[in-house]
NUVO-400019 format. One record per atom (N, C-alpha, C): residue number from 1; atom name; residue in one letter; z, y, x. Coordinates in Angstrom, 3 decimals, always signed. Atoms other than C-alpha are relative to their C-alpha. Layout:
REC   i at aa       zz       yy       xx
REC NUM CA  A        Z        Y        X
...
REM end
This chain:
REC   i at aa       zz       yy       xx
REC   1  N  M   +0.766   +1.192   -0.245
REC   1 CA  M  -43.123  +44.709  +49.927
REC   1  C  M   +0.790   -1.198   -0.538
REC   2  N  T   -0.642   +1.158   +0.601
REC   2 CA  T  -42.330  +41.497  +48.047
REC   2  C  T   -0.636   -1.268   +0.541
REC   3  N  Y   +0.464   +1.278   -0.497
REC   3 CA  Y  -42.588  +37.976  +49.399
REC   3  C  Y   +0.196   -1.057   -1.078
REC   4  N  D   -0.102   +1.088   +0.958
REC   4 CA  D  -43.265  +34.949  +47.228
REC   4  C  D   +0.276   -1.285   +0.771
REC   5  N  F   -0.391   +1.214   -0.699
REC   5 CA  F  -41.379  +31.912  +48.534
REC   5  C  F   -0.189   -1.246   -0.847
REC   6  N  A   +0.175   +1.147   +0.893
REC   6 CA  A  -42.380  +29.631  +45.649
REC   6  C  A   -0.679   -1.185   +0.701
REC   7  N  P   +0.591   +1.164   -0.674
REC   7 CA  P  -44.719  +27.471  +47.809
REC   7  C  P   +0.973   -0.698   +0.952
REC   8  N  L   -0.977   +0.581   -0.906
REC   8 CA  L  -41.922  +26.948  +50.329
REC   8  C  L   +1.024   -0.821   -0.773
REC   9  N  F   -1.040   +0.674   +0.760
REC   9 CA  F  -39.386  +25.981  +47.675
REC   9  C  F   -0.504   -1.240   -0.724
REC  10  N  R   +0.543   +1.210   +0.631
REC  10 CA  R  -41.732  +23.392  +46.151
REC  10  C  R   +0.111   -1.212   +0.909
REC  11  N  T   -0.005   +1.127   -0.930
REC  11 CA  T  -41.629  +21.270  +49.310
REC  11  C  T   +1.205   -0.037   +0.921
REC  12  N  A   -1.148   -0.054   -0.901
REC  12 CA  A  -38.491  +22.342  +51.179
REC  12  C  A   +1.276   +0.204   -0.803
REC  13  N  I   -1.274   -0.080   +0.699
REC  13 CA  I  -34.887  +21.997  +50.111
REC  13  C  I   +1.015   +0.667   +0.913
REC  14  N  G   -1.079   -0.630   -0.752
REC  14 CA  G  -32.034  +24.215  +51.218
REC  14  C  G   -0.387   +1.273   +0.720
REC  15  N  F   +0.432   -1.220   -0.671
REC  15 CA  F  -34.025  +27.256  +52.334
REC  15  C  F   +0.212   +1.234   -0.864
REC  16  N  D   -0.246   -1.145   +0.854
REC  16 CA  D  -32.756  +29.523  +49.550
REC  16  C  D   +0.727   +1.111   +0.753
REC  17  N  R   -0.670   -1.018   -0.801
REC  17 CA  R  -30.571  +31.298  +52.125
REC  17  C  R   -1.020   +0.861   +0.748
REC  18  N  L   +1.055   -0.751   -0.679
REC  18 CA  L  -33.747  +32.306  +53.973
REC  18  C  L   -0.550   +1.094   -0.916
REC  19  N  A   +0.513   -0.988   +0.957
REC  19 CA  A  -35.029  +34.051  +50.849
REC  19  C  A   +1.004   +1.133   -0.187
REC  20  N  R   -1.023   -1.044   +0.142
REC  20 CA  R  -31.713  +35.890  +50.440
REC  20  C  R   +0.041   +0.900   +1.225
REC  21  N  L   +0.004   -0.808   -1.222
REC  21 CA  L  -31.842  +37.010  +54.090
REC  21  C  L   -1.168   +0.981   +0.023
REC  22  N  V   +1.168   -0.879   +0.027
REC  22 CA  V  -35.353  +38.410  +53.668
REC  22  C  V   +0.201   +1.106   -1.027
REC  23  N  D   -0.271   -1.022   +1.013
REC  23 CA  D  -34.339  +40.199  +50.469
REC  23  C  D   +0.998   +1.028   +0.494
REC  24  N  T   -1.015   -0.904   -0.533
REC  24 CA  T  -31.270  +41.672  +52.158
REC  24  C  T   -0.593   +0.907   +1.077
REC  25  N  A   +0.630   -0.806   -1.049
REC  25 CA  A  -33.325  +42.832  +55.149
REC  25  C  A   -0.914   +1.056   -0.605
REC  26  N  A   +0.888   -0.960   +0.661
REC  26 CA  A  -35.835  +44.493  +52.826
REC  26  C  A   +0.801   +1.117   -0.647
REC  27  N  Q   -0.841   -1.016   +0.627
REC  27 CA  Q  -33.042  +46.299  +50.955
REC  27  C  Q   +0.615   +0.915   +1.045
REC  28  N  N   -0.642   -0.795   -1.048
REC  28 CA  N  -31.356  +47.439  +54.178
REC  28  C  N   -0.985   +0.861   +0.776
REC  29  N  A   +0.994   -0.781   -0.738
REC  29 CA  A  -34.623  +48.782  +55.598
REC  29  C  A   -0.023   +1.443   -0.477
REC  30  N  G   +0.008   -1.357   +0.549
REC  30 CA  G  -34.346  +51.801  +53.308
REC  30  C  G   +1.340   +0.691   +0.088
REC  31  N  S   -1.321   -0.603   -0.054
REC  31 CA  S  -30.653  +52.445  +54.001
REC  31  C  S   +0.087   +0.996   +1.150
REC  32  N  T   -0.189   -1.003   -1.056
REC  32 CA  T  -29.342  +55.269  +56.130
REC  32  C  T   +0.454   -0.675   +1.277
REC  33  N  G   -0.400   +0.536   -1.286
REC  33 CA  G  -28.562  +54.761  +59.779
REC  33  C  G   +1.443   +0.306   +0.326
REC  34  N  Y   -1.393   -0.373   -0.227
REC  34 CA  Y  -24.915  +55.725  +59.308
REC  34  C  Y   +0.925   -1.141   -0.348
REC  35  N  P   -0.208   -0.473   -1.366
REC  35 CA  P  -22.831  +54.752  +61.117
REC  35  C  P   -0.880   -0.781   +0.970
REC  36  N  P   +0.815   +0.722   -0.983
REC  36 CA  P  -24.876  +53.855  +64.180
REC  36  C  P   +0.801   -1.143   +0.623
REC  37  N  Y   -0.677   +1.171   -0.561
REC  37 CA  Y  -24.120  +50.509  +65.788
REC  37  C  Y   -0.885   -0.663   +1.040
REC  38  N  N   +0.683   +0.846   -0.985
REC  38 CA  N  -25.063  +48.194  +68.650
REC  38  C  N   +0.428   -1.444   -0.241
REC  39  N  I   -0.339   +1.418   +0.011
REC  39 CA  I  -25.191  +44.413  +68.692
REC  39  C  I   -0.298   -0.520   +1.400
REC  40  N  E   +0.139   +0.479   -1.369
REC  40 CA  E  -24.608  +42.845  +72.103
REC  40  C  E   +0.281   -1.498   +0.059
REC  41  N  K   -0.313   +1.395   -0.304
REC  41 CA  K  -24.704  +39.274  +73.348
REC  41  C  K   +0.831   +0.026   +1.269
REC  42  N  T   -0.907   -0.108   -1.135
REC  42 CA  T  -21.696  +39.038  +75.637
REC  42  C  T   +0.115   -1.288   +0.805
REC  43  N  A   +0.012   +1.301   -0.673
REC  43 CA  A  -21.957  +35.319  +76.524
REC  43  C  A   -0.946   -0.893   -0.791
REC  44  N  D   +0.908   +0.916   +0.687
REC  44 CA  D  -23.944  +32.249  +75.467
REC  44  C  D   +0.315   -0.120   -1.477
REC  45  N  D   -0.404   +0.188   +1.388
REC  45 CA  D  -21.943  +31.889  +72.242
REC  45  C  D   +0.865   +1.137   -0.520
REC  46  N  S   -0.830   -1.124   +0.413
REC  46 CA  S  -20.328  +35.333  +71.917
REC  46  C  S   -0.845   +1.256   -0.180
REC  47  N  Y   +0.704   -1.234   +0.329
REC  47 CA  Y  -21.510  +38.601  +70.397
REC  47  C  Y   +1.023   +1.081   -0.293
REC  48  N  R   -0.863   -1.125   +0.358
REC  48 CA  R  -20.069  +42.068  +69.804
REC  48  C  R   -0.821   +1.026   -0.757
REC  49  N  I   +0.574   -1.114   +0.748
REC  49 CA  I  -20.905  +44.671  +67.208
REC  49  C  I   +0.872   +1.204   +0.302
REC  50  N  S   -0.712   -1.249   -0.269
REC  50 CA  S  -19.932  +48.208  +68.245
REC  50  C  S   -0.534   +1.053   -0.955
REC  51  N  M   +0.389   -1.023   +0.980
REC  51 CA  M  -19.954  +50.868  +65.524
REC  51  C  M   +0.680   +1.318   +0.349
REC  52  N  A   -0.542   -1.330   -0.248
REC  52 CA  A  -19.494  +54.614  +66.069
REC  52  C  A   +0.651   +0.504   -1.284
REC  53  N  V   -0.742   -0.389   +1.203
REC  53 CA  V  -16.769  +55.516  +63.577
REC  53  C  V   +0.986   +1.123   +0.324
REC  54  N  A   -0.852   -1.133   -0.355
REC  54 CA  A  -15.427  +58.813  +64.913
REC  54  C  A   +0.594   +0.611   -1.268
REC  55  N  G   -0.681   -0.609   +1.139
REC  55 CA  G  -12.865  +60.337  +62.556
REC  55  C  G   +0.654   -1.010   -0.933
REC  56  N  F   -0.609   +1.042   +0.828
REC  56 CA  F  -11.836  +56.989  +61.018
REC  56  C  F   +1.204   -0.584   +0.719
REC  57  N  A   -1.189   +0.673   -0.522
REC  57 CA  A   -8.369  +55.527  +61.533
REC  57  C  A   -0.087   -1.474   -0.396
REC  58  N  P   +0.061   +1.426   +0.362
REC  58 CA  P   -7.736  +51.761  +61.424
REC  58  C  P   +0.248   -0.265   -1.484
REC  59  N  E   -0.265   +0.211   +1.425
REC  59 CA  E   -6.356  +52.063  +57.884
REC  59  C  E   -1.144   +0.479   -0.898
REC  60  N  D   +1.175   -0.454   +0.763
REC  60 CA  D   -9.631  +53.731  +56.777
REC  60  C  D   -1.125   -1.029   +0.007
REC  61  N  L   +1.068   +0.990   -0.181
REC  61 CA  L  -11.696  +50.686  +57.795
REC  61  C  L   +0.413   -1.349   -0.573
REC  62  N  D   -0.250   +1.337   +0.534
REC  62 CA  D  -12.004  +47.278  +56.172
REC  62  C  D   -1.116   -0.920   +0.489
REC  63  N  I   +0.954   +1.000   -0.486
REC  63 CA  I  -13.691  +44.210  +57.688
REC  63  C  I   +0.237   -1.276   -0.789
REC  64  N  T   -0.107   +1.179   +0.851
REC  64 CA  T  -14.406  +41.271  +55.380
REC  64  C  T   -1.168   -0.930   +0.283
REC  65  N  V   +1.065   +1.002   -0.087
REC  65 CA  V  -16.383  +38.039  +55.708
REC  65  C  V   -0.007   -0.737   -1.329
REC  66  N  R   +0.125   +0.670   +1.293
REC  66 CA  R  -17.684  +36.643  +52.428
REC  66  C  R   -1.379   -0.631   -0.100
REC  67  N  E   +1.240   +0.751   +0.216
REC  67 CA  E  -20.324  +33.949  +51.877
REC  67  C  E   -1.027   +0.228   +1.112
REC  68  N  G   +0.911   -0.125   -1.131
REC  68 CA  G  -21.806  +34.224  +55.360
REC  68  C  G   -0.451   +1.416   +0.291
REC  69  N  T   +0.348   -1.400   -0.229
REC  69 CA  T  -21.912  +38.033  +55.313
REC  69  C  T   +1.219   +0.749   +0.510
REC  70  N  L   -1.039   -0.871   -0.526
REC  70 CA  L  -19.833  +40.379  +57.449
REC  70  C  L   -0.183   +1.363   -0.646
REC  71  N  I   +0.069   -1.288   +0.701
REC  71 CA  I  -19.030  +43.535  +55.462
REC  71  C  I   +1.016   +0.933   +0.648
REC  72  N  V   -0.861   -1.021   -0.602
REC  72 CA  V  -17.653  +46.623  +57.207
REC  72  C  V   -0.090   +1.239   -0.879
REC  73  N  T   -0.033   -1.200   +0.852
REC  73 CA  T  -16.566  +49.505  +54.958
REC  73  C  T   +0.951   +1.009   +0.605
REC  74  N  G   -0.845   -1.083   -0.467
REC  74 CA  G  -15.064  +52.850  +55.785
REC  74  C  G   +0.120   +1.072   -1.054
REC  75  N  R   -0.278   -1.080   +0.944
REC  75 CA  R  -13.425  +55.429  +53.538
REC  75  C  R   +1.080   +0.882   +0.624
REC  76  N  V   -0.961   -0.914   -0.602
REC  76 CA  V  -11.709  +58.482  +55.019
REC  76  C  V   +0.975   +0.453   -1.081
REC  77  N  Q   -1.038   -0.468   +0.910
REC  77 CA  Q   -8.402  +59.319  +53.360
REC  77  C  Q   -0.045   +1.530   -0.034
REC  78  N  D   -0.048   -1.464   +0.101
REC  78 CA  D   -7.937  +62.881  +52.146
REC  78  C  D   +0.856   +0.563   +1.120
REC  79  N  E   -0.676   -0.587   -1.153
REC  79 CA  E   -6.891  +65.082  +55.030
REC  79  C  E   +0.862   +1.163   -0.463
REC  80  N  D   -0.931   -1.044   +0.418
REC  80 CA  D   -3.910  +66.986  +53.651
REC  80  C  D   +0.676   +0.601   +1.226
REC  81  N  G   -0.713   -0.637   -1.090
REC  81 CA  G   -2.191  +69.479  +55.874
REC  81  C  G   -0.901   +0.579   +1.075
REC  82  N  R   +0.912   -0.573   -0.988
REC  82 CA  R   -5.320  +70.420  +57.816
REC  82  C  R   -0.477   +1.348   -0.498
REC  83  N  G   +0.499   -1.316   +0.361
REC  83 CA  G   -6.729  +73.892  +57.858
REC  83  C  G   -1.342   -0.093   -0.714
REC  84  N  E   +1.281   -0.061   +0.699
REC  84 CA  E   -9.863  +75.012  +56.064
REC  84  C  E   -1.126   -0.388   +0.966
REC  85  N  L   +1.097   +0.484   -0.834
REC  85 CA  L  -12.933  +73.222  +57.449
REC  85  C  L   -1.172   +0.966   -0.119
REC  86  N  L   +1.091   -0.963   +0.000
REC  86 CA  L  -15.587  +75.800  +58.416
REC  86  C  L   -1.343   -0.653   +0.254
REC  87  N  Y   +1.243   +0.719   -0.295
REC  87 CA  Y  -18.187  +73.383  +59.754
REC  87  C  Y   +0.329   -1.470   +0.203
REC  88  N  R   -0.196   +1.437   -0.187
REC  88 CA  R  -18.432  +69.582  +59.518
REC  88  C  R   -1.192   -0.538   +0.773
REC  89  N  G   +1.036   +0.594   -0.833
REC  89 CA  G  -20.431  +68.138  +62.383
REC  89  C  G   +0.240   -1.485   +0.227
REC  90  N  I   -0.341   +1.416   -0.129
REC  90 CA  I  -18.607  +64.825  +62.514
REC  90  C  I   -0.040   -0.599   -1.393
REC  91  N  A   +0.149   +0.611   +1.318
REC  91 CA  A  -19.746  +62.718  +59.618
REC  91  C  A   +1.193   -0.906   -0.262
REC  92  N  G   -1.145   +0.812   +0.373
REC  92 CA  G  -16.746  +61.230  +57.876
REC  92  C  G   -0.188   -0.581   -1.386
REC  93  N  R   +0.257   +0.493   +1.361
REC  93 CA  R  -18.432  +59.975  +54.747
REC  93  C  R   +0.212   -1.507   -0.086
REC  94  N  A   -0.208   +1.423   +0.231
REC  94 CA  A  -17.817  +56.581  +53.231
REC  94  C  A   -1.271   -0.759   +0.345
REC  95  N  F   +1.162   +0.827   -0.347
REC  95 CA  F  -20.073  +53.751  +54.365
REC  95  C  F   +0.310   -1.461   -0.275
REC  96  N  E   -0.108   +1.456   +0.058
REC  96 CA  E  -20.707  +50.064  +53.983
REC  96  C  E   -1.174   -0.565   +0.790
REC  97  N  R   +1.018   +0.687   -0.804
REC  97 CA  R  -22.583  +47.968  +56.548
REC  97  C  R   +0.153   -1.493   -0.229
REC  98  N  R   -0.006   +1.446   +0.202
REC  98 CA  R  -23.548  +44.329  +55.961
REC  98  C  R   -0.819   -0.663   +1.099
REC  99  N  F   +0.674   +0.782   -1.022
REC  99 CA  F  -24.496  +41.783  +58.596
REC  99  C  F   -0.015   -1.459   -0.453
REC 100  N  A   +0.110   +1.420   +0.343
REC 100 CA  A  -25.793  +38.297  +57.753
REC 100  C  A   +0.383   -0.815   +1.230
REC 101  N  L   -0.476   +0.832   -1.105
REC 101 CA  L  -24.018  +35.722  +59.907
REC 101  C  L   -0.677   -1.358   -0.054
REC 102  N  A   +0.593   +1.343   -0.092
REC 102 CA  A  -25.703  +32.536  +61.083
REC 102  C  A   +1.103   -1.041   -0.212
REC 103  N  D   -0.959   +1.082   +0.161
REC 103 CA  D  -24.050  +29.182  +60.499
REC 103  C  D   +0.880   -0.105   +1.239
REC 104  N  H   -0.999   +0.241   -1.049
REC 104 CA  H  -20.913  +28.586  +62.578
REC 104  C  H   +0.362   +1.254   +0.791
REC 105  N  I   -0.435   -1.248   -0.641
REC 105 CA  I  -20.487  +32.279  +63.520
REC 105  C  I   +1.275   +0.450   -0.695
REC 106  N  V   -1.269   -0.463   +0.547
REC 106 CA  V  -16.896  +33.438  +63.052
REC 106  C  V   +0.385   +1.317   +0.669
REC 107  N  V   -0.499   -1.249   -0.559
REC 107 CA  V  -15.232  +36.811  +63.565
REC 107  C  V   +1.190   -0.337   +0.880
REC 108  N  D   -1.004   +0.326   -1.010
REC 108 CA  D  -13.137  +36.555  +66.715
REC 108  C  D   +1.116   +1.035   +0.027
REC 109  N  G   -0.995   -1.069   -0.010
REC 109 CA  G  -11.292  +39.868  +66.304
REC 109  C  G   -0.687   +1.348   -0.044
REC 110  N  A   +0.545   -1.358   +0.053
REC 110 CA  A  -11.722  +43.640  +66.083
REC 110  C  A   +1.012   +0.970   +0.586
REC 111  N  D   -0.879   -1.065   -0.463
REC 111 CA  D  -10.345  +46.751  +67.719
REC 111  C  D   -0.724   +1.335   -0.127
REC 112  N  L   +0.511   -1.359   +0.134
REC 112 CA  L  -10.780  +50.499  +67.430
REC 112  C  L   +0.501   +0.807   +1.188
REC 113  N  A   -0.380   -0.771   -1.178
REC 113 CA  A  -10.828  +52.552  +70.626
REC 113  C  A   -1.067   +1.048   +0.275
REC 114  N  N   +0.889   -1.106   -0.364
REC 114 CA  N  -12.341  +55.924  +71.526
REC 114  C  N   -1.116   +0.222   -1.026
REC 115  N  G   +0.986   -0.238   +1.043
REC 115 CA  G  -14.137  +56.215  +68.186
REC 115  C  G   -0.988   -1.128   -0.216
REC 116  N  L   +0.875   +1.162   +0.160
REC 116 CA  L  -15.813  +52.800  +68.499
REC 116  C  L   +0.773   -1.159   -0.608
REC 117  N  L   -0.538   +1.214   +0.592
REC 117 CA  L  -15.041  +49.861  +66.239
REC 117  C  L   -0.752   -1.161   +0.629
REC 118  N  N   +0.602   +1.167   -0.647
REC 118 CA  N  -15.692  +46.675  +68.227
REC 118  C  N   +0.417   -1.249   -0.754
REC 119  N  I   -0.250   +1.240   +0.736
REC 119 CA  I  -16.016  +43.401  +66.306
REC 119  C  I   -0.554   -1.140   +0.838
REC 120  N  G   +0.413   +1.156   -0.795
REC 120 CA  G  -16.113  +40.185  +68.314
REC 120  C  G   -0.427   -1.149   -0.894
REC 121  N  L   +0.524   +1.140   +0.746
REC 121 CA  L  -18.174  +37.276  +67.010
REC 121  C  L   -0.185   -1.160   +0.960
REC 122  N  K   +0.115   +1.178   -0.858
REC 122 CA  K  -18.263  +33.733  +68.327
REC 122  C  K   -0.643   -1.125   -0.795
REC 123  N  R   +0.613   +1.187   +0.608
REC 123 CA  R  -20.404  +30.685  +67.574
REC 123  C  R   +0.877   -1.195   +0.365
REC 124  N  I   -0.826   +1.183   -0.193
REC 124 CA  I  -18.161  +27.661  +67.102
REC 124  C  I   -0.689   -1.162   -0.710
REC 125  N  V   +0.723   +1.144   +0.548
REC 125 CA  V  -20.195  +24.500  +66.634
REC 125  C  V   +0.966   -1.171   -0.110
REC 126  N  P   -0.899   +1.149   +0.142
REC 126 CA  P  -18.200  +21.575  +65.202
REC 126  C  P   -0.417   -1.146   +0.911
REC 127  N  E   +0.258   +1.128   -0.906
REC 127 CA  E  -17.889  +18.517  +67.457
REC 127  C  E   -1.046   -0.956   -0.564
REC 128  N  A   +0.929   +0.948   +0.621
REC 128 CA  A  -19.830  +16.401  +64.951
REC 128  C  A   -1.455   +0.458   +0.134
REC 129  N  L   +1.364   -0.521   -0.100
REC 129 CA  L  -22.880  +18.682  +65.351
REC 129  C  L   -0.467   +0.214   +1.436
REC 130  N  K   +0.382   -0.189   -1.402
REC 130 CA  K  -22.827  +18.985  +69.137
REC 130  C  K   -0.763   -1.227   +0.486
REC 131  N  P   +0.701   +1.154   -0.558
REC 131 CA  P  -25.282  +16.807  +71.045
REC 131  C  P   +0.948   -0.817   +0.876
REC 132  N  R   -0.820   +0.855   -0.865
REC 132 CA  R  -23.661  +13.858  +72.749
REC 132  C  R   -0.887   -1.045   +0.648
REC 133  N  R   +0.776   +0.967   -0.772
REC 133 CA  R  -24.976  +11.497  +75.373
REC 133  C  R   +0.537   -1.392   -0.278
REC 134  N  I   -0.350   +1.384   +0.260
REC 134 CA  I  -24.986   +7.799  +74.531
REC 134  C  I   -0.373   -0.815   +1.232
REC 135  N  E   +0.231   +0.826   -1.171
REC 135 CA  E  -24.602   +5.507  +77.535
REC 135  C  E   -0.657   -1.315   -0.413
REC 136  N  I   +0.665   +1.282   +0.251
REC 136 CA  I  -26.905   +2.489  +77.624
REC 136  C  I   +0.872   -1.104   +0.566
REC 137  N  G   -0.815   +1.115   -0.441
REC 137 CA  G  -25.040   -0.781  +77.838
REC 137  C  G   +1.467   +0.164   -0.341
REC 138  N  A   -1.397   -0.229   +0.355
REC 138 CA  A  -21.840   +0.591  +76.370
REC 138  C  A   +0.268   -0.410   -1.439
REC 139  N  L   -0.180   +0.470   +1.365
REC 139 CA  L  -22.085   -1.281  +73.079
REC 139  C  L   +1.341   -0.701   -0.114
REC 140  N  Q   -1.357   +0.518   +0.133
REC 140 CA  Q  -18.553   -2.072  +71.909
REC 140  C  Q   +0.092   -1.182   -0.963
REC 141  N  D   -0.085   +1.012   +1.042
REC 141 CA  D  -19.285   -4.382  +68.976
REC 141  C  D   -0.602   -1.321   +0.488
REC 142  N  N   +0.483   +1.297   -0.483
REC 142 CA  N  -19.535   -8.006  +70.178
REC 142  C  N   -0.804   -0.739   -1.055
REC 143  N  A   +0.751   +0.659   +1.069
REC 143 CA  A  -20.829   -9.124  +66.778
REC 143  C  A   -1.479   +0.374   +0.080
REC 144  N  A   +1.397   -0.423   -0.119
REC 144 CA  A  -23.997   -7.156  +67.497
REC 144  C  A   -0.723   -0.797   +1.084
REC 145  N  R   +0.613   +0.775   -1.079
REC 145 CA  R  -24.581   -9.364  +70.583
REC 145  C  R   -0.005   -1.502   -0.284
REC 146  N  A   -0.021   +1.423   +0.355
REC 146 CA  A  -24.321  -12.683  +68.700
REC 146  C  A   -1.369   -0.600   +0.227
REC 147  N  P   +1.292   +0.650   -0.249
REC 147 CA  P  -27.037  -15.215  +69.532
REC 147  C  P   -0.860   +0.023   -1.253
REC 148  N  V   +0.955   -0.059   +1.090
REC 148 CA  V  -30.144  -15.005  +67.402
REC 148  C  V   -0.599   -1.385   -0.184
REC 149  N  A   +0.567   +1.325   +0.286
REC 149 CA  A  -31.349  -18.190  +65.685
REC 149  C  A   -1.498   +0.143   -0.214
REC 150  N  T   +1.445   -0.002   +0.196
REC 150 CA  T  -35.058  -18.914  +65.880
REC 150  C  T   -0.411   -1.324   -0.614
REC 151  N  I   +0.512   +1.213   +0.637
REC 151 CA  I  -37.015  -21.426  +63.839
REC 151  C  I   -1.376   -0.277   +0.560
REC 152  N  E   +1.263   +0.384   -0.619
REC 152 CA  E  -39.819  -23.297  +65.524
REC 152  C  E   -0.478   -1.320   -0.613
REC 153  N  A   +0.611   +1.191   +0.593
REC 153 CA  A  -41.955  -25.789  +63.579
REC 153  C  A   +1.017   -0.891   -0.711
REC 154  N  G   -0.950   +0.754   +0.783
REC 154 CA  G  -39.116  -26.800  +61.269
REC 154  C  G   +1.265   -0.343   +0.751
REC 155  N  N   -1.214   +0.279   -0.776
REC 155 CA  N  -36.576  -27.239  +64.104
REC 155  C  N   +0.733   +1.311   +0.236
REC 156  N  E   -0.778   -1.205   -0.223
REC 156 CA  E  -33.775  -24.724  +64.268
REC 156  C  E   +0.757   -0.151   +1.309
REC 157  N  R   -0.765   +0.034   -1.237
REC 157 CA  R  -32.350  -23.887  +67.628
REC 157  C  R   +0.510   +1.409   +0.285
REC 158  N  S   -0.659   -1.270   -0.290
REC 158 CA  S  -30.184  -21.135  +68.991
REC 158  C  S   -0.535   +0.560   +1.292
REC 159  N  A   +0.447   -0.663   -1.219
REC 159 CA  A  -31.483  -18.635  +71.495
REC 159  C  A   +1.179   +0.738   +0.598
REC 160  N  A   -1.169   -0.629   -0.602
REC 160 CA  A  -28.799  -17.616  +73.908
REC 160  C  A   -0.378   +0.824   +1.182
REM end
């Protein structure tokens, strides 16, 4: 399925990321479900991605953030010194998972325990973008309160 965003781009500026997100979602819809993962909201501004990566060691995994995309890749190193494998039920194949990150989402950390890779994410909104309350009557600039001159029938007088 293809979407045409041309009408949107004729009147809106800066929504090209939206088109890329839709394209990425369409491409990922046909991808395999390996490895399985969960996305949890752990607090108002915190999230966790948990991926089942049984058989992977920390050195087999790579976590990268590039251009607003979290990329998790896994490649199992050759297992020298192990006996002959008669049956493989634990999938250890290479993978790459991509997650589009919203603005101001940063990776807080990652750990690997009991076959689960946990990646912490946090929304950090800059102070300049946070809402702030402006108190009425707290104007600091005295020049803004200077008397206004009014003109009435050719006579100028000051209104104080």
